[in-house]
Structure formats: C-alpha cells, structure tokens
All heavy atoms as TSV, in Angstrom:
chain	resi	resn	atom	element	x	y	z
A	1	MET	N	N	0.842	-1.181	0.000
A	1	MET	CA	C	0.000	0.000	0.000
A	1	MET	C	C	0.884	1.240	0.000
A	1	MET	O	O	1.836	1.347	0.766
A	1	MET	CB	C	-0.885	-0.040	1.248
A	1	MET	CG	C	-1.874	1.051	1.323
A	1	MET	SD	S	-2.949	0.744	2.746
A	1	MET	CE	C	-4.282	1.753	2.276
A	2	PHE	N	N	0.570	2.194	-0.858
A	2	PHE	CA	C	1.432	3.365	-1.035
A	2	PHE	C	C	1.514	4.232	0.210
A	2	PHE	O	O	2.543	4.834	0.487
A	2	PHE	CB	C	0.945	4.207	-2.217
A	2	PHE	CG	C	1.767	5.450	-2.416
A	2	PHE	CD1	C	3.054	5.347	-2.916
A	2	PHE	CD2	C	1.295	6.687	-2.073
A	2	PHE	CE1	C	3.839	6.473	-3.076
A	2	PHE	CE2	C	2.057	7.815	-2.230
A	2	PHE	CZ	C	3.334	7.708	-2.742
A	3	PHE	N	N	0.441	4.290	0.982
A	3	PHE	CA	C	0.431	5.168	2.152
A	3	PHE	C	C	1.551	4.839	3.114
A	3	PHE	O	O	2.088	5.704	3.784
A	3	PHE	CB	C	-0.928	5.069	2.864
A	3	PHE	CG	C	-1.010	5.951	4.067
A	3	PHE	CD1	C	-1.172	7.322	3.942
A	3	PHE	CD2	C	-0.899	5.422	5.335
A	3	PHE	CE1	C	-1.247	8.138	5.047
A	3	PHE	CE2	C	-0.963	6.231	6.453
A	3	PHE	CZ	C	-1.147	7.587	6.306
A	4	PHE	N	N	1.931	3.566	3.197
A	4	PHE	CA	C	2.991	3.163	4.102
A	4	PHE	C	C	4.313	2.953	3.381
A	4	PHE	O	O	5.168	2.221	3.846
A	4	PHE	CB	C	2.588	1.893	4.856
A	4	PHE	CG	C	1.450	2.136	5.803
A	4	PHE	CD1	C	0.190	1.688	5.508
A	4	PHE	CD2	C	1.656	2.845	6.970
A	4	PHE	CE1	C	-0.862	1.921	6.366
A	4	PHE	CE2	C	0.615	3.084	7.837
A	4	PHE	CZ	C	-0.658	2.622	7.531
A	5	GLY	N	N	4.509	3.615	2.248
A	5	GLY	CA	C	5.770	3.527	1.517
A	5	GLY	C	C	6.901	4.159	2.301
A	5	GLY	O	O	6.688	4.931	3.247
A	6	GLU	N	N	8.105	3.845	1.903
A	6	GLU	CA	C	9.286	4.331	2.626
A	6	GLU	C	C	9.359	5.851	2.649
A	6	GLU	O	O	9.664	6.452	3.674
A	6	GLU	CB	C	10.546	3.756	1.980
A	6	GLU	CG	C	10.652	2.250	2.072
A	6	GLU	CD	C	10.775	1.769	3.504
A	6	GLU	OE1	O	11.489	2.397	4.281
A	6	GLU	OE2	O	10.139	0.759	3.826
A	7	ILE	N	N	9.089	6.482	1.512
A	7	ILE	CA	C	9.184	7.938	1.444
A	7	ILE	C	C	8.113	8.588	2.314
A	7	ILE	O	O	8.382	9.554	3.050
A	7	ILE	CB	C	9.059	8.414	-0.018
A	7	ILE	CG1	C	10.266	7.934	-0.827
A	7	ILE	CG2	C	8.945	9.927	-0.091
A	7	ILE	CD1	C	10.168	8.180	-2.302
A	8	VAL	N	N	6.898	8.053	2.265
A	8	VAL	CA	C	5.810	8.630	3.048
A	8	VAL	C	C	6.082	8.475	4.537
A	8	VAL	O	O	5.818	9.386	5.325
A	8	VAL	CB	C	4.462	7.984	2.649
A	8	VAL	CG1	C	3.335	8.507	3.509
A	8	VAL	CG2	C	4.173	8.228	1.183
A	9	LYS	N	N	6.644	7.343	4.946
A	9	LYS	CA	C	6.975	7.153	6.361
A	9	LYS	C	C	8.028	8.144	6.817
A	9	LYS	O	O	7.956	8.677	7.924
A	9	LYS	CB	C	7.437	5.719	6.623
A	9	LYS	CG	C	6.299	4.728	6.637
A	9	LYS	CD	C	6.654	3.449	7.347
A	9	LYS	CE	C	7.592	2.605	6.578
A	9	LYS	NZ	N	7.775	1.274	7.163
A	10	ARG	N	N	8.997	8.422	5.963
A	10	ARG	CA	C	10.027	9.405	6.322
A	10	ARG	C	C	9.429	10.789	6.456
A	10	ARG	O	O	9.764	11.551	7.371
A	10	ARG	CB	C	11.137	9.417	5.286
A	10	ARG	CG	C	11.963	8.135	5.310
A	10	ARG	CD	C	13.215	8.348	4.571
A	10	ARG	NE	N	14.104	9.032	5.503
A	10	ARG	CZ	C	15.375	8.758	5.655
A	10	ARG	NH1	N	15.935	7.853	4.930
A	10	ARG	NH2	N	16.101	9.392	6.528
A	11	ILE	N	N	8.530	11.139	5.546
A	11	ILE	CA	C	7.895	12.452	5.603
A	11	ILE	C	C	7.050	12.579	6.864
A	11	ILE	O	O	7.096	13.608	7.556
A	11	ILE	CB	C	7.047	12.694	4.339
A	11	ILE	CG1	C	7.955	12.857	3.131
A	11	ILE	CG2	C	6.153	13.927	4.513
A	11	ILE	CD1	C	7.233	12.890	1.810
A	12	TRP	N	N	6.272	11.549	7.202
A	12	TRP	CA	C	5.471	11.587	8.425
A	12	TRP	C	C	6.360	11.663	9.660
A	12	TRP	O	O	6.059	12.370	10.611
A	12	TRP	CB	C	4.550	10.369	8.515
A	12	TRP	CG	C	3.253	10.621	7.820
A	12	TRP	CD1	C	2.870	10.119	6.613
A	12	TRP	CD2	C	2.185	11.434	8.267
A	12	TRP	NE1	N	1.628	10.579	6.298
A	12	TRP	CE2	C	1.168	11.386	7.293
A	12	TRP	CE3	C	1.980	12.210	9.400
A	12	TRP	CZ2	C	-0.017	12.079	7.430
A	12	TRP	CZ3	C	0.781	12.899	9.530
A	12	TRP	CH2	C	-0.195	12.827	8.552
A	13	GLY	N	N	7.454	10.924	9.660
A	13	GLY	CA	C	8.379	10.982	10.791
A	13	GLY	C	C	8.972	12.365	10.967
A	13	GLY	O	O	9.044	12.896	12.075
A	14	TYR	N	N	9.389	12.977	9.867
A	14	TYR	CA	C	9.947	14.326	9.895
A	14	TYR	C	C	8.906	15.329	10.380
A	14	TYR	O	O	9.178	16.183	11.226
A	14	TYR	CB	C	10.433	14.679	8.485
A	14	TYR	CG	C	11.104	16.011	8.370
A	14	TYR	CD1	C	12.412	16.190	8.799
A	14	TYR	CD2	C	10.445	17.094	7.822
A	14	TYR	CE1	C	13.034	17.414	8.690
A	14	TYR	CE2	C	11.061	18.325	7.704
A	14	TYR	CZ	C	12.354	18.475	8.136
A	14	TYR	OH	O	12.971	19.685	8.037
A	15	THR	N	N	7.691	15.223	9.849
A	15	THR	CA	C	6.625	16.145	10.229
A	15	THR	C	C	6.259	16.005	11.698
A	15	THR	O	O	6.105	17.008	12.409
A	15	THR	CB	C	5.386	15.897	9.350
A	15	THR	OG1	O	5.766	16.035	7.969
A	15	THR	CG2	C	4.274	16.854	9.681
A	16	LEU	N	N	6.130	14.780	12.176
A	16	LEU	CA	C	5.768	14.583	13.573
A	16	LEU	C	C	6.877	15.031	14.516
A	16	LEU	O	O	6.609	15.466	15.633
A	16	LEU	CB	C	5.407	13.119	13.826
A	16	LEU	CG	C	4.015	12.729	13.356
A	16	LEU	CD1	C	3.817	11.228	13.499
A	16	LEU	CD2	C	2.966	13.470	14.139
A	17	PHE	N	N	8.122	14.907	14.084
A	17	PHE	CA	C	9.226	15.393	14.904
A	17	PHE	C	C	9.094	16.896	15.134
A	17	PHE	O	O	9.204	17.386	16.260
A	17	PHE	CB	C	10.572	15.074	14.254
A	17	PHE	CG	C	11.725	15.714	14.974
A	17	PHE	CD1	C	12.221	15.158	16.140
A	17	PHE	CD2	C	12.289	16.872	14.503
A	17	PHE	CE1	C	13.271	15.754	16.823
A	17	PHE	CE2	C	13.343	17.477	15.173
A	17	PHE	CZ	C	13.833	16.907	16.333
A	18	TRP	N	N	8.847	17.660	14.074
A	18	TRP	CA	C	8.720	19.099	14.223
A	18	TRP	C	C	7.446	19.474	14.964
A	18	TRP	O	O	7.413	20.472	15.691
A	18	TRP	CB	C	8.807	19.795	12.866
A	18	TRP	CG	C	10.212	19.762	12.382
A	18	TRP	CD1	C	10.705	19.011	11.362
A	18	TRP	CD2	C	11.325	20.466	12.938
A	18	TRP	NE1	N	12.053	19.217	11.241
A	18	TRP	CE2	C	12.462	20.108	12.188
A	18	TRP	CE3	C	11.467	21.361	13.986
A	18	TRP	CZ2	C	13.721	20.624	12.467
A	18	TRP	CZ3	C	12.725	21.876	14.261
A	18	TRP	CH2	C	13.835	21.511	13.505
A	19	PHE	N	N	6.401	18.679	14.795
A	19	PHE	CA	C	5.175	18.889	15.573
A	19	PHE	C	C	5.481	18.727	17.057
A	19	PHE	O	O	5.057	19.544	17.889
A	19	PHE	CB	C	4.110	17.887	15.116
A	19	PHE	CG	C	2.891	17.876	15.978
A	19	PHE	CD1	C	1.947	18.871	15.875
A	19	PHE	CD2	C	2.686	16.861	16.894
A	19	PHE	CE1	C	0.811	18.866	16.661
A	19	PHE	CE2	C	1.568	16.837	17.697
A	19	PHE	CZ	C	0.625	17.844	17.577
A	20	ALA	N	N	6.227	17.682	17.409
A	20	ALA	CA	C	6.578	17.448	18.809
A	20	ALA	C	C	7.465	18.567	19.341
A	20	ALA	O	O	7.326	18.972	20.502
A	20	ALA	CB	C	7.285	16.101	18.947
A	21	LEU	N	N	8.356	19.070	18.526
A	21	LEU	CA	C	9.205	20.178	18.957
A	21	LEU	C	C	8.357	21.425	19.234
A	21	LEU	O	O	8.586	22.144	20.217
A	21	LEU	CB	C	10.265	20.472	17.897
A	21	LEU	CG	C	11.461	21.277	18.345
A	21	LEU	CD1	C	12.218	20.545	19.440
A	21	LEU	CD2	C	12.364	21.543	17.175
A	22	GLY	N	N	7.364	21.664	18.397
A	22	GLY	CA	C	6.445	22.774	18.634
A	22	GLY	C	C	5.651	22.579	19.913
A	22	GLY	O	O	5.399	23.530	20.661
A	23	MET	N	N	5.264	21.339	20.178
A	23	MET	CA	C	4.542	21.055	21.403
A	23	MET	C	C	5.449	21.265	22.616
A	23	MET	O	O	4.990	21.689	23.680
A	23	MET	CB	C	4.001	19.621	21.393
A	23	MET	CG	C	2.961	19.368	20.337
A	23	MET	SD	S	1.503	20.389	20.516
A	23	MET	CE	C	0.827	19.698	21.987
A	24	LEU	N	N	6.734	20.967	22.471
A	24	LEU	CA	C	7.681	21.193	23.554
A	24	LEU	C	C	7.789	22.682	23.875
A	24	LEU	O	O	7.798	23.079	25.048
A	24	LEU	CB	C	9.048	20.619	23.181
A	24	LEU	CG	C	10.127	20.650	24.243
A	24	LEU	CD1	C	9.715	19.796	25.436
A	24	LEU	CD2	C	11.437	20.145	23.660
A	25	VAL	N	N	7.826	23.502	22.851
A	25	VAL	CA	C	7.838	24.950	23.058
A	25	VAL	C	C	6.557	25.381	23.771
A	25	VAL	O	O	6.587	26.186	24.705
A	25	VAL	CB	C	8.002	25.690	21.712
A	25	VAL	CG1	C	7.772	27.175	21.876
A	25	VAL	CG2	C	9.378	25.415	21.128
A	26	MET	N	N	5.425	24.803	23.352
A	26	MET	CA	C	4.155	25.116	24.002
A	26	MET	C	C	4.182	24.730	25.471
A	26	MET	O	O	3.639	25.426	26.314
A	26	MET	CB	C	3.020	24.372	23.289
A	26	MET	CG	C	1.630	24.627	23.823
A	26	MET	SD	S	0.995	23.571	25.155
A	26	MET	CE	C	1.382	21.947	24.623
A	27	PHE	N	N	4.832	23.628	25.773
A	27	PHE	CA	C	4.915	23.188	27.162
A	27	PHE	C	C	5.669	24.196	28.017
A	27	PHE	O	O	5.268	24.511	29.131
A	27	PHE	CB	C	5.591	21.821	27.245
A	27	PHE	CG	C	5.853	21.376	28.641
A	27	PHE	CD1	C	4.819	20.967	29.457
A	27	PHE	CD2	C	7.134	21.376	29.156
A	27	PHE	CE1	C	5.045	20.555	30.756
A	27	PHE	CE2	C	7.381	20.976	30.454
A	27	PHE	CZ	C	6.335	20.565	31.251
A	28	PHE	N	N	6.781	24.702	27.524
A	28	PHE	CA	C	7.554	25.658	28.303
A	28	PHE	C	C	6.847	27.007	28.409
A	28	PHE	O	O	7.004	27.713	29.400
A	28	PHE	CB	C	8.959	25.830	27.724
A	28	PHE	CG	C	9.847	24.660	28.006
A	28	PHE	CD1	C	10.403	23.935	26.973
A	28	PHE	CD2	C	10.114	24.272	29.306
A	28	PHE	CE1	C	11.225	22.845	27.237
A	28	PHE	CE2	C	10.933	23.189	29.579
A	28	PHE	CZ	C	11.484	22.481	28.534
A	29	VAL	N	N	6.073	27.351	27.397
A	29	VAL	CA	C	5.318	28.592	27.455
A	29	VAL	C	C	4.141	28.436	28.422
A	29	VAL	O	O	3.812	29.347	29.164
A	29	VAL	CB	C	4.843	28.996	26.043
A	29	VAL	CG1	C	3.871	30.152	26.105
A	29	VAL	CG2	C	6.035	29.345	25.179
A	30	GLY	N	N	3.518	27.305	28.406
A	30	GLY	CA	C	2.400	27.049	29.306
A	30	GLY	C	C	1.606	25.844	28.821
A	30	GLY	O	O	0.879	25.934	27.848
A	31	GLY	N	N	1.770	24.723	29.457
A	31	GLY	CA	C	1.059	23.517	29.054
A	31	GLY	C	C	0.853	22.626	30.259
A	31	GLY	O	O	1.287	22.930	31.357
A	32	GLY	N	N	0.206	21.529	30.059
A	32	GLY	CA	C	-0.083	20.630	31.166
A	32	GLY	C	C	0.233	19.192	30.813
A	32	GLY	O	O	1.067	18.916	29.947
A	33	LEU	N	N	-0.430	18.301	31.484
A	33	LEU	CA	C	-0.197	16.870	31.294
A	33	LEU	C	C	-0.539	16.427	29.880
A	33	LEU	O	O	0.169	15.609	29.299
A	33	LEU	CB	C	-1.011	16.078	32.312
A	33	LEU	CG	C	-0.829	14.566	32.286
A	33	LEU	CD1	C	0.611	14.203	32.590
A	33	LEU	CD2	C	-1.765	13.898	33.260
A	34	ILE	N	N	-1.596	16.975	29.306
A	34	ILE	CA	C	-1.976	16.615	27.932
A	34	ILE	C	C	-0.848	16.989	26.979
A	34	ILE	O	O	-0.538	16.241	26.053
A	34	ILE	CB	C	-3.278	17.345	27.527
A	34	ILE	CG1	C	-4.385	17.008	28.490
A	34	ILE	CG2	C	-3.635	17.040	26.095
A	34	ILE	CD1	C	-5.300	15.905	28.131
A	35	GLY	N	N	-0.238	18.130	27.182
A	35	GLY	CA	C	0.885	18.550	26.338
A	35	GLY	C	C	2.047	17.589	26.424
A	35	GLY	O	O	2.665	17.256	25.411
A	36	ILE	N	N	2.369	17.131	27.631
A	36	ILE	CA	C	3.464	16.178	27.816
A	36	ILE	C	C	3.149	14.873	27.082
A	36	ILE	O	O	4.017	14.301	26.412
A	36	ILE	CB	C	3.713	15.914	29.309
A	36	ILE	CG1	C	4.229	17.173	29.988
A	36	ILE	CG2	C	4.700	14.769	29.498
A	36	ILE	CD1	C	4.315	17.055	31.490
A	37	LEU	N	N	1.917	14.402	27.199
A	37	LEU	CA	C	1.541	13.164	26.526
A	37	LEU	C	C	1.589	13.313	25.009
A	37	LEU	O	O	2.038	12.394	24.303
A	37	LEU	CB	C	0.150	12.727	26.980
A	37	LEU	CG	C	0.032	12.304	28.440
A	37	LEU	CD1	C	-1.419	12.023	28.797
A	37	LEU	CD2	C	0.916	11.103	28.731
A	38	LEU	N	N	1.163	14.445	24.485
A	38	LEU	CA	C	1.241	14.682	23.040
A	38	LEU	C	C	2.686	14.738	22.563
A	38	LEU	O	O	3.019	14.207	21.508
A	38	LEU	CB	C	0.514	15.977	22.674
A	38	LEU	CG	C	-1.009	15.926	22.689
A	38	LEU	CD1	C	-1.575	17.319	22.473
A	38	LEU	CD2	C	-1.515	14.965	21.631
A	39	ILE	N	N	3.531	15.380	23.335
A	39	ILE	CA	C	4.951	15.472	22.978
A	39	ILE	C	C	5.577	14.085	22.943
A	39	ILE	O	O	6.249	13.707	21.974
A	39	ILE	CB	C	5.711	16.370	23.975
A	39	ILE	CG1	C	5.250	17.805	23.851
A	39	ILE	CG2	C	7.214	16.272	23.752
A	39	ILE	CD1	C	5.673	18.682	25.015
A	40	ALA	N	N	5.379	13.324	24.008
A	40	ALA	CA	C	5.976	11.989	24.092
A	40	ALA	C	C	5.448	11.081	22.983
A	40	ALA	O	O	6.223	10.362	22.330
A	40	ALA	CB	C	5.695	11.375	25.460
A	41	GLY	N	N	4.157	11.121	22.731
A	41	GLY	CA	C	3.574	10.284	21.682
A	41	GLY	C	C	4.082	10.656	20.302
A	41	GLY	O	O	4.431	9.785	19.496
A	42	ALA	N	N	4.146	11.945	20.006
A	42	ALA	CA	C	4.615	12.387	18.699
A	42	ALA	C	C	6.092	12.049	18.495
A	42	ALA	O	O	6.501	11.633	17.405
A	42	ALA	CB	C	4.379	13.878	18.521
A	43	LEU	N	N	6.905	12.225	19.529
A	43	LEU	CA	C	8.322	11.880	19.402
A	43	LEU	C	C	8.514	10.375	19.193
A	43	LEU	O	O	9.330	9.955	18.374
A	43	LEU	CB	C	9.101	12.343	20.635
A	43	LEU	CG	C	9.424	13.825	20.683
A	43	LEU	CD1	C	10.030	14.181	22.031
A	43	LEU	CD2	C	10.368	14.197	19.566
A	44	LEU	N	N	7.759	9.578	19.918
A	44	LEU	CA	C	7.871	8.128	19.764
A	44	LEU	C	C	7.438	7.690	18.374
A	44	LEU	O	O	8.144	6.931	17.705
A	44	LEU	CB	C	7.030	7.426	20.831
A	44	LEU	CG	C	7.033	5.897	20.761
A	44	LEU	CD1	C	8.424	5.357	21.048
A	44	LEU	CD2	C	6.020	5.327	21.721
A	45	ILE	N	N	6.307	8.173	17.909
A	45	ILE	CA	C	5.812	7.789	16.588
A	45	ILE	C	C	6.763	8.277	15.500
A	45	ILE	O	O	7.053	7.547	14.548
A	45	ILE	CB	C	4.394	8.335	16.368
A	45	ILE	CG1	C	3.414	7.604	17.277
A	45	ILE	CG2	C	3.962	8.166	14.912
A	45	ILE	CD1	C	2.036	8.219	17.311
A	46	SER	N	N	7.265	9.508	15.621
A	46	SER	CA	C	8.183	10.006	14.592
A	46	SER	C	C	9.476	9.209	14.562
A	46	SER	O	O	10.002	8.928	13.485
A	46	SER	CB	C	8.485	11.493	14.824
A	46	SER	OG	O	9.230	11.687	16.004
A	47	TYR	N	N	9.977	8.826	15.711
A	47	TYR	CA	C	11.183	7.998	15.748
A	47	TYR	C	C	10.925	6.648	15.088
A	47	TYR	O	O	11.728	6.182	14.271
A	47	TYR	CB	C	11.656	7.802	17.182
A	47	TYR	CG	C	12.792	6.830	17.289
A	47	TYR	CD1	C	14.089	7.175	16.911
A	47	TYR	CD2	C	12.572	5.531	17.742
A	47	TYR	CE1	C	15.124	6.274	16.996
A	47	TYR	CE2	C	13.601	4.619	17.823
A	47	TYR	CZ	C	14.880	5.009	17.440
A	47	TYR	OH	O	15.906	4.105	17.506
A	48	LEU	N	N	9.828	6.014	15.412
A	48	LEU	CA	C	9.527	4.713	14.845
A	48	LEU	C	C	9.329	4.794	13.328
A	48	LEU	O	O	9.798	3.917	12.591
A	48	LEU	CB	C	8.284	4.114	15.510
A	48	LEU	CG	C	8.461	3.737	16.979
A	48	LEU	CD1	C	7.121	3.302	17.570
A	48	LEU	CD2	C	9.501	2.652	17.142
A	49	LEU	N	N	8.638	5.812	12.850
A	49	LEU	CA	C	8.406	5.943	11.409
A	49	LEU	C	C	9.703	6.273	10.679
A	49	LEU	O	O	9.988	5.719	9.619
A	49	LEU	CB	C	7.376	7.036	11.135
A	49	LEU	CG	C	5.937	6.683	11.467
A	49	LEU	CD1	C	5.065	7.918	11.318
A	49	LEU	CD2	C	5.441	5.572	10.555
A	50	PHE	N	N	10.487	7.192	11.228
A	50	PHE	CA	C	11.706	7.630	10.545
A	50	PHE	C	C	12.780	6.551	10.555
A	50	PHE	O	O	13.488	6.355	9.585
A	50	PHE	CB	C	12.226	8.922	11.183
A	50	PHE	CG	C	13.238	9.624	10.361
A	50	PHE	CD1	C	12.845	10.396	9.272
A	50	PHE	CD2	C	14.581	9.544	10.645
A	50	PHE	CE1	C	13.764	11.052	8.497
A	50	PHE	CE2	C	15.521	10.205	9.872
A	50	PHE	CZ	C	15.112	10.955	8.796
A	51	SER	N	N	12.909	5.832	11.659
A	51	SER	CA	C	13.975	4.834	11.757
A	51	SER	C	C	13.608	3.517	11.106
A	51	SER	O	O	14.484	2.682	10.902
A	51	SER	CB	C	14.351	4.598	13.224
A	51	SER	OG	O	13.275	3.989	13.894
A	52	SER	N	N	12.340	3.304	10.763
A	52	SER	CA	C	11.972	2.046	10.123
A	52	SER	C	C	12.317	2.029	8.636
A	52	SER	O	O	12.198	1.006	7.989
A	52	SER	CB	C	10.477	1.765	10.315
A	52	SER	OG	O	9.716	2.688	9.574
A	53	CYS	N	N	12.740	3.168	8.097
A	53	CYS	CA	C	13.129	3.248	6.679
A	53	CYS	C	C	14.573	2.803	6.538
A	53	CYS	O	O	15.418	3.169	7.321
A	53	CYS	CB	C	12.976	4.665	6.170
A	53	CYS	SG	S	11.319	5.308	6.323
A	54	LYS	N	N	14.808	2.010	5.537
A	54	LYS	CA	C	16.174	1.525	5.313
A	54	LYS	C	C	16.758	2.110	4.065
A	54	LYS	O	O	16.214	2.388	3.114
A	54	LYS	CB	C	16.172	0.019	5.242
A	54	LYS	CG	C	15.766	-0.572	6.547
A	54	LYS	CD	C	16.000	-2.055	6.531
A	54	LYS	CE	C	15.692	-2.688	7.754
A	54	LYS	NZ	N	15.326	-2.910	8.804
C-alpha cells in the first residue's frame, strides 16, 4: 500500500518530529499533562516511522 511507503513514512516521521518540537515549546510557554503526553507520543511515533526506513 502506497500510504505506508518508505518515502511517506520518512515524511510523516519528519513532520511529527517538528510537531513534537512545537509542542515542547508550548509546554515551556504554558502547558499541562496533555501537552506532555502529546509530545511523548509524537516523538515516539516520529522515531519509529523515521527509523523504520532503510
């Protein structure tokens, strides 16, 4: 299935990484437990998607 192709996984991993970085900035500006969970989830998913490409 094309949606899970190598290039698309890399793009999603890259995008989620920057999303998580933005959430981290939001946390320091003012965030709560939901922000921490979103940051951790986005970083984990982006790492898994980006590193699964060979």
